[in-house]
N, C-alpha and C positions, 0 to 999 in steps of 0.2 A: 686180421683183415688187411688186405693190401692197400685199400683206400678207405678212408673214413670221412664221412661228411658231418658237418655241424653248422649251426647257425640258423636253423629253421625256427619257426614260431608263429604266433598269431599276430597279424599286422592289420591295421586299418587300411581301407582303400586310400590310395594316394601316398602311402608310406613307402619306405625303402628298407631293404634288407641286404646283408652281405653273407653269403654262404661260403664256407671254407671246405676244402678237400685236402686232407693230409695223406700223402702217399708214403707207403713203406719204402725203406731204403732198398728193397728188392726191386723196386720199379726204377728203371734208369731215368735220369733227369732229361736225357735226350729223347723224349717221347712225347707225343701229343696227348693232351688230356681233354676230356669233354664233360659237359654237363647235359644230362637228360632230365626230362620231367615227365611224370605220369599223373594226369588229372583223373579224378574219380570216374570210372567207367570208360576211360579212353586208353588208347595205346601209348606206350612210352615214346617220346619224341625227343630228337636231338635239338637242343636250344643254342649251344655254344661250344666252340672248340678252340683250343690254343696250341700252337706248335711249340717246340722247345725254344725256338727263336723269338717267340712272343707274337707271332701272327695269329690274329683272331678271325673267326668266322661265326656268323650268327644265322639263326633261322629268321626268315623275313618277318615273321610275326612278332619278334622280340628285339630286333636289331636297334631300335631307337631307345630302348629302355634297359637293356641288359649290357653289362660290361664284364668281360672275363679277363682275368690277369693271373700272373703267377709270380711267386717269389723268385729271387735270383737263382737259387739252387734248384728250382723246378717245383718245389713244394713249400707251402701249400698253393693250391690253385683256388682262386676266389671267383665268385660270381656275384656281382653287385646287381641288384634288381631295383629299379626306380619306378615310381608311379604305379605301384602295385594295384592290380584290380582283381576282382573275384575270379576271373578266368585264370589267374596265375596260381590259384590253389592247387596243390598237388604234392606229390613226393618228388624231391629232386635228388638225382643220383649222379655221382661222379663216376667216370668210367675211362678206361683206356684199353688199348689193344696191345697185348704183350704175348709174343711167341705164338701169334695166330689165335689167341684166345681173348675173348672180351671179358675184361675184369670189371666187376661192379662193386660199389659200396652198398651199405645197408639202406642208404637214403636218409634224407632229412625232410620232415614235413613242413610245408609252408601253407598256412591258412590265412586267407585274406577275407576279413569280415568286419563289419561295423558293430 
């Protein structure tokens, strides 16, 4: 796999979690990386992106609670999620665009429940 996510799990409301995305060496470090999530019964949505230079963008719905970052060499890419609530439950995917093709990881499951 070109990108592999990890770090998901079961978390109580109000808790925090940090997801990791490790990219294959086949993916250039000078490339933007993104995190998407897909809640049960809903479409996949973009939640955060980061450029090779470290500039981040967030969906309005998460910008106060999510923080995306990446290691100096470009990988891993992290997504820190704070103040988790049940609406954050879903599968989180790491993704990038390479050669005109959207690359996806297998996803990591985040479940927020008391």
